[in-house]
N, C-alpha and C positions, 0 to 999 in steps of 0.2 A: 231250286227253291225260288230263285229270282223270277222264273217263268210263271209260277203259280201265284206268287205274291209280289206284285210289281214294286211296292214301296219298301221291300226288304233291303235291296241293294247291298248284298254281302259280297265283298271282295276278298277279305281275309277271315278265314274261319279259325277259331271262334272269337277273334279279337273284335270284330264288328258287332257280334251279338252281345258280347260282354259290355262293350262301350254303350250299347243301346239298352242296357239293363234287361236283356232277354226279350225285347220287343218283337223281333222277327220270329222268335220261337212261339210266342203267344199268338202272333198273327197266323202262323202256320197251323197251330192247334185250332184256332178259331175257324180257319178254312176247312180243316179236316173234320172237326167235331161239330161245328155249327155254334151253338150257344155255350159260352164258357162262364155263365153267371155263377155257377156253383163253385167255381174257383175263387171268386171274390178277389181278383187281382187289383191291387192299388197301384196307381201310376206314381212313379218315383221321379218323374221329370221336373216337377216344380219344387221338390224338396231341396233346400240349399245346404243345410247342415249335413256334413258327410256321415257322421255316426248314425243319424236318424235315417238317412237314405240307405245306408248299408244294412241296417236292421230291417227296413222295409223290403229291400231286395232279397235278403235271406229268407224272410217270411214268404215272399212270393214264390221263390224257388222251392221252398219246403212244401207249399201248397201244390205246386206243379208236380213235384215228385210223388206226393201222396195221391194226387189225381190220377197220374199215369199208372201207379201201382194198383189202384182200384180197378183199372181196366186190364190188368194182367201183365203190365210191364215188369221185367225183372231188373229193378234198379237198386238193389240192396247195397251196391258198392258206391253209390253216388250220395254225397252229402251236399247240402246247399252251399257250404263254404268252398267246395271244389269248383263252383260255377262263377266265381267272381275273379277279379284280377289279382295279381300277386301283391300289389301294394295294398289293396283292400283287405286281402287275406291277412297281411301283417298287422293292419289296423284292428282287424277282428280279433286276432290272437292277443293283442295288447289289452283289449277290453275284457278278455277272459282271465287274465292273470289273477292268480289267487295264491296265497301263501301255502296252502295245503297241497297244491299240485305243482310239480316242476315242469313248466311248459317248454323248457329248452329242448326236451325230447320230442315235442309236438311240432316245433318249428321246422320248416323245410327250406332248402335252398331254392332259388328261383328255377333252376333246372329241374329239380324233382317235382316242384309244384306245377311247372308247365306240363310235364308228362302226365301227372295226375289229372290236371284240368282238361287237357286234350282228350284223355281217355274218357273222362266223365261226359264231355260234350258229345263225343262220337257215340258213346253208349246211349246217351239221351236221344240223339237223332236216329240211331239205328233201330 
């Protein structure tokens, strides 16, 4: 990937992609598909507030998954919340808390989340 997209600079997979809010992945798709205006991806680089940035990233990843499914990708096991870091995932789960649902069963240990996240990223690239 570093050969086709010189500005990607990925040394640690998927940590570098997560740190750049999926930027290298969107660059790769732009290289492969050409025009990605139908995705309507919003840049999250200038957003300061973490909760707003997290919601924007999740929305971008959701659009990406929907876009790839439209072209026949089998991504039914991937959720946008699997493509963010573990600390962001915990913050996301805190925003979802509701009295009617017991979220302690949805919380994951870092080890389990890392496995799910790696699997999601590998499936997305494969």
